[in-house]
SEMAR-948806 format. One record per residue (C-alpha): residue in one letter; x, y, z. Coordinates in steps of 0.05 Angstrom, whole numbers, padded with zeros to 5 digits, always signed. Layout:
REM SEMAR-948806
AXYZ ...
REM end
This chain:
REM SEMAR-948806
M+00002+00003+00002 P+00033+00067-00016 C+00043+00123+00027 R-00017+00169+00026 A-00026+00242+00040 A-00075+00272+00090 P-00101+00340+00107 A-00051+00381+00154 H-00078+00386+00227 R-00055+00460+00233 R-00057+00524+00194 T-00007+00564+00221 T+00048+00588+00165 R+00116+00579+00174 L+00131+00648+00181 A+00085+00656+00245 A+00116+00599+00273 V+00186+00625+00262 C+00158+00697+00296 A+00134+00654+00355 A+00199+00622+00368 A+00233+00682+00365 L+00183+00719+00411 A+00190+00663+00458 L+00264+00672+00465 L+00256+00747+00479 T+00206+00748+00533 C+00204+00724+00602 P+00205+00649+00610 G+00144+00610+00630 P+00128+00587+00703 T+00160+00518+00688 A+00230+00555+00661 R+00286+00546+00706 A+00350+00595+00710 E+00403+00568+00668 Q+00454+00531+00711 P+00533+00527+00706 Q+00561+00473+00659 P+00570+00412+00700 P+00629+00361+00700 R+00629+00319+00646 V+00613+00250+00675 R+00665+00189+00673 W+00649+00135+00626 L+00671+00065+00661 P+00672-00010+00640 C+00593-00021+00661 D+00626-00080+00711 Q+00648-00027+00751 V+00585+00016+00753 L+00526-00033+00750 K+00506-00076+00811 P+00501-00134+00795 A+00536-00127+00737 P+00504-00168+00667 P+00556-00197+00620 L+00561-00130+00573 D+00614-00128+00521 P+00663-00067+00539 E+00678-00055+00462 V+00606-00041+00455 A+00581+00000+00516 D+00604+00036+00577 C+00572+00063+00635 A+00575+00120+00684 V+00533+00151+00740 R+00507+00220+00744 Q+00486+00249+00814 V+00425+00291+00808 P+00382+00332+00866 R+00330+00288+00894 D+00291+00347+00896 H+00302+00396+00841 A+00272+00455+00884 R+00335+00439+00933 P+00386+00433+00880 D+00441+00439+00944 G+00402+00383+00984 D+00409+00301+00981 T+00428+00271+00914 V+00406+00206+00871 G+00455+00175+00831 V+00427+00163+00754 V+00457+00114+00719 M+00469+00113+00649 L+00498+00061+00587 R+00528+00087+00524 H+00524+00048+00461 R+00586+00079+00428 A+00575+00104+00354 K+00604+00050+00308 D+00637+00105+00263 P+00667+00161+00310 A+00692+00199+00246 R+00618+00211+00223 R+00589+00217+00299 L+00532+00262+00301 G+00523+00267+00376 A+00487+00230+00432 L+00413+00198+00426 F+00382+00184+00496 V+00331+00139+00490 N+00276+00111+00539 P+00229+00044+00535 G+00173+00069+00572 G+00133+00036+00630 P+00137+00079+00679 G+00191+00035+00711 Q+00223+00002+00654 S+00298+00006+00654 G+00333+00041+00592 L+00405+00005+00602 H+00393-00060+00569 F+00353-00025+00518 A+00404+00019+00495 Y+00456-00036+00491 R+00406-00075+00444 A+00396-00012+00404 E+00399-00051+00339 K+00331-00080+00354 F+00296-00010+00342 L+00348+00033+00301 T+00377+00028+00241 P+00457+00007+00228 E+00462+00081+00199 V+00439+00111+00263 L+00483+00066+00310 A+00542+00082+00261 R+00527+00161+00278 Y+00503+00167+00342 D+00520+00149+00414 V+00459+00112+00441 I+00447+00129+00514 G+00399+00099+00556 F+00389+00109+00631 D+00347+00080+00696 P+00302+00138+00709 R+00300+00158+00783 G+00274+00106+00828 V+00282+00044+00772 G+00328-00006+00767 Q+00399+00016+00782 S+00378+00084+00799 A+00360+00082+00873 P+00292+00034+00857 V+00229+00048+00896 R+00207-00018+00942 C+00151-00023+00985 F+00174-00085+01018 T+00233-00108+01050 S+00226-00181+01034 Q+00187-00228+00989 E+00155-00264+01046 A+00122-00190+01071 A+00099-00175+00997 D+00063-00244+00997 A+00031-00236+01059 A+00007-00164+01046 L-00017-00184+00976 A-00053-00247+00992 G-00116-00253+00960 K-00106-00199+00908 R-00136-00205+00840 E-00118-00168+00775 A-00195-00173+00756 P-00232-00194+00820 L-00304-00224+00793 T-00343-00240+00861 P-00357-00204+00926 A-00300-00242+00964 E-00253-00229+00911 T-00269-00156+00910 A-00270-00153+00985 A-00195-00190+00987 T-00166-00146+00935 L-00184-00073+00966 R-00155-00107+01027 A-00092-00129+00995 E-00088-00060+00958 R-00094-00018+01025 A-00036-00063+01053 Y+00002-00046+00997 T+00002+00030+00995 R+00013+00026+01073 A+00076-00015+01054 C+00099+00038+01006 A+00089+00096+01053 R+00130+00061+01109 E+00182+00029+01068 A+00185+00068+01000 G+00240+00120+01027 P+00246+00189+01016 L+00248+00194+00945 L+00177+00175+00935 P+00148+00253+00933 H+00198+00269+00876 L+00179+00214+00822 S+00141+00252+00771 T+00154+00249+00697 A+00179+00331+00710 D+00234+00301+00756 V+00250+00251+00706 A+00259+00307+00650 R+00300+00357+00695 D+00348+00300+00706 L+00346+00287+00634 D+00377+00359+00625 L+00430+00346+00673 L+00451+00280+00640 R+00451+00318+00571 R+00498+00375+00594 S+00539+00324+00632 V+00552+00283+00562 G+00570+00355+00531 A+00513+00358+00489 E+00483+00434+00471 R+00411+00401+00453 L+00380+00333+00479 N+00365+00285+00422 F+00316+00237+00444 A+00275+00170+00428 G+00221+00154+00472 F+00171+00099+00465 S+00104+00092+00503 Y+00111+00123+00567 G+00181+00147+00544 S+00136+00197+00497 M+00111+00226+00561 I+00185+00239+00582 G+00205+00271+00513 A+00144+00320+00517 T+00153+00342+00580 Y+00229+00357+00564 A+00207+00392+00505 N+00166+00434+00545 L+00209+00450+00607 F+00269+00462+00555 P+00247+00481+00488 R+00314+00513+00472 H+00353+00457+00488 T+00313+00399+00449 G+00339+00378+00386 A+00319+00314+00343 L+00255+00290+00384 I+00220+00222+00363 L+00163+00195+00400 D+00135+00125+00385 G+00074+00093+00417 N+00048+00159+00448 I+00008+00184+00506 D-00040+00240+00509 P+00000+00284+00556 L-00064+00334+00567 L-00109+00275+00590 R-00065+00241+00632 M-00046+00296+00678 T-00116+00323+00685 D-00162+00260+00687 G-00126+00190+00701 I-00191+00156+00704 E-00215+00184+00634 Y-00148+00171+00603 D-00147+00094+00632 R-00217+00087+00606 Q-00204+00111+00537 R-00140+00061+00533 A-00189+00006+00551 V-00237+00023+00504 A-00178+00029+00448 A-00155-00044+00466 E-00221-00071+00453 D-00228-00034+00388 V-00159-00076+00373 L-00188-00140+00387 T-00252-00126+00354 A-00206-00108+00294 F-00171-00171+00303 L-00230-00221+00300 R-00259-00186+00238 A-00193-00196+00204 C-00189-00267+00232 A-00260-00275+00198 S-00247-00249+00138 E-00186-00292+00125 S-00214-00357+00156 D-00166-00394+00109 R-00103-00368+00145 C-00134-00357+00214 A-00124-00413+00258 F-00179-00394+00306 G-00264-00398+00307 E-00273-00438+00242 G-00303-00371+00208 S-00341-00346+00272 P-00281-00325+00319 T-00323-00271+00347 T-00368-00323+00379 A-00315-00371+00396 F-00276-00311+00434 E-00342-00300+00473 E-00347-00373+00489 I-00279-00371+00525 R-00290-00303+00557 D-00360-00320+00585 R-00323-00390+00610 L-00267-00358+00645 R-00311-00313+00681 K-00336-00382+00720 G-00265-00402+00741 S-00197-00419+00714 L-00185-00462+00651 T-00128-00512+00654 L-00093-00528+00590 P-00065-00597+00566 D+00003-00571+00585 G-00021-00561+00659 K-00019-00491+00654 A-00081-00452+00682 V-00106-00393+00649 D-00164-00348+00692 F-00202-00283+00667 A-00150-00236+00681 G-00100-00280+00645 L-00144-00281+00584 G-00137-00209+00581 D-00062-00212+00592 L-00055-00263+00537 V-00095-00224+00484 L-00062-00155+00500 G+00008-00184+00500 R+00004-00217+00432 L-00037-00155+00402 S+00020-00113+00424 A+00073-00157+00395 G+00035-00157+00326 D+00031-00234+00335 L-00036-00242+00306 S-00020-00310+00280 G+00004-00334+00352 L-00050-00299+00382 A-00094-00340+00337 R-00064-00411+00358 S-00068-00388+00431 L-00141-00372+00429 D-00158-00440+00384 T-00126-00476+00443 L-00161-00454+00496 H-00229-00457+00457 A-00214-00534+00445 A-00201-00545+00528 I-00271-00510+00541 S-00302-00573+00515 R-00257-00620+00560 T-00258-00578+00630 P-00323-00570+00663 A-00333-00503+00690 P-00326-00503+00770 R-00387-00498+00813 S-00357-00437+00850 K-00346-00368+00809 D-00293-00356+00865 S-00224-00367+00824 A-00184-00363+00890 A-00141-00415+00872 E-00121-00379+00802 I-00085-00317+00821 R-00014-00284+00793 T+00010-00239+00855 A+00085-00252+00854 Y+00121-00191+00879 R+00169-00167+00822 G+00206-00117+00865 N+00185-00054+00822 D+00137-00006+00848 S+00157+00055+00809 G+00100+00055+00758 N+00054+00063+00814 A+00099+00114+00844 V+00099+00151+00776 N+00028+00142+00761 C-00009+00154+00823 G+00035+00211+00846 E+00020+00256+00780 K-00044+00227+00746 P-00108+00251+00780 Y-00152+00191+00808 R-00217+00229+00844 L-00248+00171+00868 P-00246+00131+00936 A-00224+00057+00937 G-00293+00037+00950 A-00318+00062+00882 W-00272+00019+00843 P-00321-00044+00838 L-00371-00001+00804 L-00318+00034+00759 A-00299-00031+00737 R-00374-00060+00721 Q-00384+00008+00683 W-00320+00000+00643 E-00339-00071+00620 R-00398-00044+00586 S-00348-00015+00531 S-00294-00062+00542 P-00315-00126+00563 T-00241-00158+00556 F-00198-00105+00584 G-00243-00061+00619 R-00245-00097+00689 S-00169-00106+00700 Q-00156-00034+00671 A-00197-00009+00728 Y-00168-00042+00779 D-00098-00029+00760 A-00098+00035+00779 L-00134+00015+00847 P-00065+00036+00886 C-00078+00109+00869 A-00139+00114+00916 T-00097+00105+00973 W-00025+00119+00956 P+00013+00159+01002 V+00028+00212+00947 R-00022+00247+00912 A-00031+00281+00844 G-00021+00356+00865 D+00021+00344+00925 D+00083+00364+00878 P+00087+00434+00850 G+00140+00414+00803 V+00096+00369+00767 H+00089+00392+00698 T+00014+00395+00677 G+00021+00440+00616 P+00037+00480+00575 W+00050+00425+00512 D+00063+00479+00456 R+00124+00517+00475 P+00165+00534+00413 L+00215+00484+00388 A+00278+00495+00345 R+00258+00429+00303 T+00201+00396+00276 A+00187+00332+00327 L+00165+00261+00295 V+00112+00230+00329 I+00099+00159+00309 G+00033+00122+00318 N+00010+00050+00297 R-00062+00046+00272 F-00078-00016+00313 D-00033-00001+00375 P-00071-00033+00437 V-00032+00001+00488 T-00032+00073+00472 P-00083+00089+00418 H-00071+00120+00350 S-00117+00178+00371 F-00064+00187+00427 A-00012+00197+00368 E-00063+00249+00336 R-00065+00288+00403 M+00008+00290+00422 A+00020+00309+00344 A-00035+00366+00355 R-00015+00389+00424 L+00064+00400+00408 A+00082+00463+00376 D+00115+00437+00315 A+00104+00362+00302 R+00095+00311+00245 L+00048+00249+00260 L+00077+00187+00221 T+00021+00133+00223 A+00046+00056+00214 D-00013+00018+00183 M+00002-00041+00230 Y-00021-00079+00290 G+00029-00078+00352 H+00056-00026+00399 T+00102+00025+00378 A+00137+00014+00304 M+00214+00031+00307 G+00246-00036+00288 L+00186-00065+00269 N+00170-00028+00204 V+00220-00018+00146 C+00180+00044+00123 V+00186+00074+00191 D+00259+00060+00199 R+00277+00091+00138 L+00239+00152+00152 A+00262+00155+00224 T+00330+00142+00205 R+00322+00200+00148 Y+00300+00248+00206 L+00360+00231+00254 T+00413+00233+00202 E+00389+00288+00149 G+00337+00330+00196 A+00284+00315+00146 A+00213+00299+00177 P+00162+00259+00130 A+00114+00295+00088 A+00048+00310+00127 G+00002+00254+00124 T+00052+00195+00113 V+00027+00129+00123 C+00071+00068+00124 P+00042+00001+00105 A+00053-00060+00147 D+00107-00103+00124 T+00069-00161+00125 P-00007-00182+00122 P-00038-00197+00189 F-00035-00267+00184 G+00023-00272+00143 
REM end
C-alpha cells in the first residue's frame, strides 16, 4: 500500500511559527522554566561491570556506563542527591558521529540500560554508526535508587494475599481492596524519601542534567510508549535545548495529567477496538487464521464467558483465568503476533469442551500475585495522574467499564486501584508539569503511531502531534505497540529524520511489512 497524504492538522504558517519562536526567546520564561545553571562536570565513562550492581555480562567494546548525581528534590538543588545510571552504546563510526541520542523504553518503571545496549532492535545500522545511544534508568528504577515497598518477598506475599487483577466475585473484590490498602501502607512505610519526587517532570529535569554532563548542546531523544511522555515534558520544560525528538507509541499528555480515570478508560476501549479488528480480520481470512472456524467472535465470547466462571487448565498443565485471558490477548496484540494469538485462542477454545466449569465462581486458586520488586510505575502514575475516587468506588467503576470493554475494562480499572490510597497524591508536588504542551521548538518533532495499537491508541498519537508546537505525525498501518524496528518504512523515515534532519511529509502512512496472518 503506497504512502498517502492527509489534510494538515494545523494552519499556522512557517513564518508565524518562526516569529512565535523568536518572541518566546525574547520574553520572560514561563512558570515552568528554570534559571540556566553553570555547566556541570562531564561524567566519567567506565566499564559497566564497575558501575552496575549486579553487573550483567556486557561487551566493553560495545558499551560503557556512568553515574550522574542529580538533586533528589530539584527545588533544593544543593540538598541530597540520587545517582542516575547511564549506559552508552558507542557510535560505530566515530569519524561520522553526529552526537548522542538518549532513549527510553517506557513504563513507567522500565530500565533503559539493556534497551540501549540492544539498540539494534529499534535503530538502523546508519543511526548506530553515527550516534552514541544512551539509555538510563530513571530515578526510582532499576540501578537508580529503585523504589521498593517491601523489605522481603515474604512480606509482599503476606500483604498481597488474595489480590486479583480483575476480581469477579464479592469475596475476590473485598480481598483485593484489603490487599491494595496493605500495599499502599507498606509503600508509605518503606519506599523512602524519594517517593514524593518521582514525577515525569523530575525525570525530565534529570535528563537535562544528563544532557549537559555528556557535553550536548541539545537533547536528541527517542521515547517509546510512556517514554513519549518524558520526551514531551522535556521539550516543554527545556524547548531551547530540544533537538531531534522521536515519540513512538504516544501518550495523550494533557488527558493523562488532568484526568487519570478517563485516560485509563479510553485505553481500555481502544484495546477492545483492536481486539475487535483482529477478530474481524480473522473471520475475513479464515483460511489463514487458525481460530474460530469462520466465527472467531462467537468463539472468543465463549472463552471469555467460560473464564468468568473460573480458571481453565490447558493440556500442558498451565491454568488461565479471566485476567490471564486479557494479559494473553493484550500481549500478543502488542507484539503484532496475530497468528500466535489465533493459535493460543484456538487451544483455549478446544479446552473448554474438555474442562467443566467449576461450581463456584470464586477463582481463588488461580492468582498471579508474585511481587516483582518494582513499584516505580505506581509511584509515577499515582503521584501525578489525578484519580478523584475513593477505593470503594472502584468495583462500580470496573462494572461500568466492562460495558464498553468486556475483555479489558475490569482489569484496566483495578490496575489503578493503588492510586486511591497512595501516600503521595497528584497535586502534592508543585514541580509536576501539567502544561503547557506547545512551547516553540527549534526543530519539528516526529510522532509515530500504529493504526492498531492496543496500548497507546492511534488517537493519542494524533493528539500528541496536535498538542506539540511543531510535530509531524507518521502513521504505521499495522498491529502492535510502537513501530521502530518493526516496520521498514518507519525505520527508513526515522533514520532520515535523525541523520538528515528531514521530517516525513504531512499525512504519511507506512504500510505493514506483512499481512496480518502472514
